[in-house]
C-alpha positions as CSV (number, residue, x, y, z in Angstrom):
1,M,-11.4,211.6,171.3
2,T,-12.0,209.1,174.1
3,R,-11.4,211.8,176.7
4,F,-13.8,214.1,174.9
5,L,-16.5,211.4,174.8
6,E,-16.0,210.6,178.5
7,Q,-16.3,214.2,179.5
8,A,-19.5,214.5,177.5
9,G,-21.0,211.6,179.4
10,V,-21.1,209.1,176.5
11,E,-21.2,205.6,177.8
12,K,-18.1,203.5,177.1
13,V,-18.6,200.5,174.7
14,T,-16.6,197.6,173.7
15,G,-13.8,198.8,171.4
16,W,-13.5,197.9,167.8
17,S,-10.5,196.2,166.3
18,A,-8.2,198.8,164.8
19,R,-6.7,196.4,162.3
20,L,-8.5,193.4,160.8
21,E,-6.5,192.3,157.9
22,A,-8.2,191.5,154.6
23,W,-11.8,190.7,155.9
24,G,-12.9,189.3,152.6
25,Q,-10.7,191.6,150.6
26,P,-7.7,190.6,148.5
27,G,-4.3,192.1,149.5
28,R,-3.3,193.8,152.7
29,V,-6.3,195.9,153.4
30,S,-7.0,196.9,157.0
31,H,-10.5,197.5,158.4
32,A,-11.9,198.4,161.7
33,A,-14.1,195.6,162.9
34,P,-16.9,195.4,165.5
35,P,-16.3,193.1,168.5
36,A,-17.4,189.5,168.4
37,D,-18.2,189.8,172.1
38,G,-19.2,193.0,173.9
39,H,-21.7,195.8,173.5
40,A,-22.1,198.9,171.4
41,V,-24.6,201.7,171.2
42,L,-26.1,202.9,167.9
43,T,-26.6,206.6,167.2
44,D,-30.4,206.2,167.7
45,G,-29.8,204.9,171.2
46,T,-30.1,201.2,170.5
47,Y,-28.1,199.1,172.9
48,V,-26.5,196.1,171.1
49,R,-25.0,193.1,173.0
50,V,-23.2,190.5,170.9
51,A,-21.7,187.2,171.9
52,G,-20.0,185.3,169.2
53,S,-16.2,185.0,169.8
54,R,-16.2,181.2,170.1
55,E,-19.2,180.1,168.0
56,A,-20.2,181.7,164.7
57,A,-23.9,181.1,165.5
58,G,-23.4,182.9,168.8
59,E,-23.1,182.1,172.5
60,A,-25.5,182.4,175.3
61,I,-26.4,185.8,176.6
62,R,-27.9,185.2,180.0
63,E,-27.4,188.5,181.9
64,T,-29.0,191.5,183.5
65,F,-27.8,195.0,182.5
66,T,-29.0,198.5,182.9
67,W,-29.6,200.7,179.8
68,R,-30.9,204.3,180.0
69,G,-31.8,203.7,183.6
70,R,-33.9,200.6,182.9
71,L,-33.0,197.1,184.2
72,V,-33.1,194.5,181.4
73,K,-32.8,190.7,182.1
74,V,-32.4,188.5,179.0
75,D,-31.8,184.9,177.9
76,A,-30.8,184.8,174.2
77,I,-28.2,183.5,171.9
78,G,-25.7,185.6,169.9
79,V,-27.3,189.1,169.8
80,V,-29.7,191.3,171.7
81,A,-30.6,194.9,170.6
82,I,-33.0,197.0,172.5
83,R,-34.2,200.6,172.2
84,F,-36.4,202.6,174.6
85,S,-38.5,205.6,173.9
86,D,-38.0,208.7,176.1
87,D,-41.0,207.6,178.2
88,G,-39.3,204.2,178.9
89,K,-41.3,202.0,176.5
90,V,-39.5,199.4,174.4
91,V,-39.9,200.6,170.9
92,A,-37.4,198.2,169.2
93,L,-36.1,194.8,170.0
94,A,-34.1,192.2,168.1
95,A,-32.7,189.0,169.6
96,G,-31.3,185.7,168.4
97,G,-32.6,182.6,170.1
98,L,-34.6,184.6,172.6
99,K,-36.1,182.5,175.4
100,S,-37.0,185.3,177.8
101,L,-36.7,189.1,178.3
102,S,-37.9,191.2,181.2
103,T,-37.8,194.9,181.7
104,K,-40.3,197.4,183.1
105,G,-43.5,197.2,181.0
106,L,-42.4,194.2,178.9
107,E,-42.2,190.5,179.8
108,I,-41.5,187.9,177.1
109,S,-41.3,184.2,177.9
110,L,-41.2,181.8,175.0
111,P,-41.8,178.0,174.9
112,E,-38.7,177.6,172.6
113,R,-35.8,179.8,171.5
114,T,-36.9,182.1,168.7
115,D,-35.3,184.7,166.6
116,I,-37.4,187.8,167.0
117,A,-37.5,191.5,166.0
118,F,-40.1,194.1,166.4
119,M,-40.2,197.9,166.1
120,T,-42.8,200.6,166.7
121,G,-42.8,202.8,163.6
122,P,-43.4,206.6,163.3
123,D,-47.1,205.8,162.8
124,G,-47.2,204.3,166.3
125,K,-47.9,200.8,164.9
126,T,-45.7,197.9,166.1
127,R,-44.7,195.2,163.6
128,G,-42.6,192.1,164.2
129,V,-40.9,189.2,162.5
130,L,-40.3,185.7,163.9
131,Q,-38.1,182.8,162.9
132,C,-37.7,179.3,164.5
133,L,-41.1,179.3,166.2
134,A,-43.5,176.4,165.6
135,G,-47.2,176.7,166.1
136,E,-49.3,179.7,167.0
137,V,-47.8,183.0,168.1
138,P,-47.8,182.9,171.9
139,P,-49.9,185.4,173.9
140,T,-46.7,187.0,175.3
141,L,-45.9,188.2,171.8
142,L,-49.5,189.0,170.8
143,S,-49.6,191.4,173.7
144,I,-46.9,193.4,171.9
145,T,-48.5,193.3,168.5
146,T,-50.8,191.1,166.4
147,D,-48.8,192.0,163.3
148,W,-46.2,189.2,163.2
149,Q,-44.6,187.8,160.0
150,R,-42.8,184.6,160.0
151,L,-39.4,184.2,158.2
152,A,-38.6,180.8,156.8
153,L,-35.3,179.2,157.8
154,P,-32.8,179.3,154.9
155,P,-31.8,175.8,153.6
156,S,-28.7,174.3,155.2
157,L,-25.5,174.4,153.3
158,P,-24.4,171.0,151.9
159,Q,-21.7,169.4,153.9
160,A,-18.3,169.7,152.2
161,R,-17.1,166.4,150.8
162,R,-13.9,165.1,152.1
163,A,-11.2,164.3,149.5
164,D,-10.0,160.8,150.1
């Protein structure tokens, strides 16, 4: 299968674990699991970069990569997913702890790390959600869309009590 995909020009991605025991299941059940660090491509052409092999909340993603012939420079935490339209416009983006992103036609620079996602729907309208951003929506995001919703942070879990 790998040879067939390579011959078809499908970009190689980070491999999934062939055997992850249990993964929340009782007994000796094996599952394939996505990587905790690496990249994948969804069937709709979305490039997904994850970094979480050492910290459950994610590690820094400060890198420049090329996807579909477009250079992308990003500073985020844990996950970045980006999809381009055929004409090169960013039509979907999701990122944890985004500080900045730069690609042709889109520059985002935020005053503080922010969880962000936006998508342009079939109707051509772009909508987005934000989490972890205080104050007004900055102009850099308003240039993408004025339709932003804020998501509240979930409450922190109580600390486990130590048995003495």
